[in-house]
C-alpha positions in Angstrom: -4.8 37.9 -10.0 -6.5 40.7 -10.1 -7.7 40.5 -14.0 -8.7 36.5 -13.1 -11.2 38.4 -10.7 -12.4 40.9 -13.2 -13.4 38.1 -15.4 -15.1 36.3 -12.9 -17.1 39.7 -12.5 -17.6 40.6 -15.9 -19.1 36.5 -16.6 -21.2 36.7 -13.8 -22.4 39.9 -15.2 -22.6 38.3 -18.5 -24.9 35.0 -16.8 -22.3 32.5 -17.9 -22.1 31.6 -14.1 -24.2 29.9 -11.7 -23.8 29.7 -8.4 -24.0 27.6 -5.1 -26.2 25.0 -4.9 -26.8 25.2 -8.6 -23.6 23.9 -9.6 -24.9 21.0 -8.7 -27.9 21.1 -10.4 -26.4 21.9 -13.8 -23.2 20.2 -13.8 -23.7 18.4 -17.1 -23.6 22.2 -18.3 -20.4 23.1 -16.2 -16.8 23.8 -18.2 -15.0 24.9 -15.3 -15.6 25.5 -11.2 -14.1 27.6 -8.8 -14.5 26.8 -5.3 -13.5 29.0 -2.2 -10.0 28.5 -1.0 -11.9 28.2 2.6 -14.8 26.0 1.5 -15.7 22.8 4.1 -14.4 19.8 3.6 -17.4 18.3 3.1 -18.5 21.0 0.1 -15.0 20.4 -1.5 -15.2 15.9 -0.9 -18.4 16.3 -3.2 -17.3 18.8 -5.4 -14.4 16.6 -6.2 -16.3 13.5 -6.8 -18.6 15.6 -9.6 -15.9 17.1 -11.0 -13.9 13.8 -10.8 -16.9 12.0 -12.5 -17.9 14.8 -15.3 -14.4 15.7 -15.7 -14.1 19.3 -15.1 -11.0 21.1 -13.9 -11.3 22.9 -10.5 -9.8 26.3 -9.1 -9.4 27.0 -5.6 -7.0 30.0 -5.7 -9.6 32.5 -4.3 -11.0 33.0 -1.2 -14.9 33.2 -0.6 -14.9 37.1 0.7 -12.7 38.1 -2.6 -15.1 35.5 -5.1 -17.9 37.3 -2.8 -16.6 40.6 -4.0 -15.2 40.3 -7.9 -19.2 39.7 -8.4 -21.2 41.6 -5.6 -22.6 39.2 -3.6 -22.6 38.3 -0.2 -21.0 35.0 1.4 -20.2 33.0 -2.3 -18.3 29.8 -1.6 -18.4 28.2 -5.3 -19.6 29.2 -8.7 -19.8 27.2 -12.0 -18.9 28.8 -15.3 -20.8 27.5 -18.3 -19.4 29.3 -21.1 -15.6 28.3 -22.9 -14.8 31.5 -23.7 -14.9 32.6 -20.3 -13.3 29.5 -19.1 -10.3 29.8 -21.6 -9.8 34.0 -20.5 -10.0 32.6 -17.0 -7.3 30.2 -17.2 -5.1 32.7 -19.4 -5.7 35.4 -16.7 -4.5 33.2 -13.7 
């Protein structure tokens, strides 16, 4: 799990991650969605519909605080990886 969180931090520093509402606006470029396990039900339903339509995988193994500490920001509940290389590396590290 720590390797996966380190990969998320590395992808954020490489600017290959979009956060929050930006995920919805750039959904066509997103390759993998990481949603916090403690996300609200309404947000979860909304992102599930988008991911089903665009055939994007969702990971929800991390809490919002774990995601926030991985990238050094506050109150992060959802992020999208926009790079295939980081997507593959993260899936390998899970």
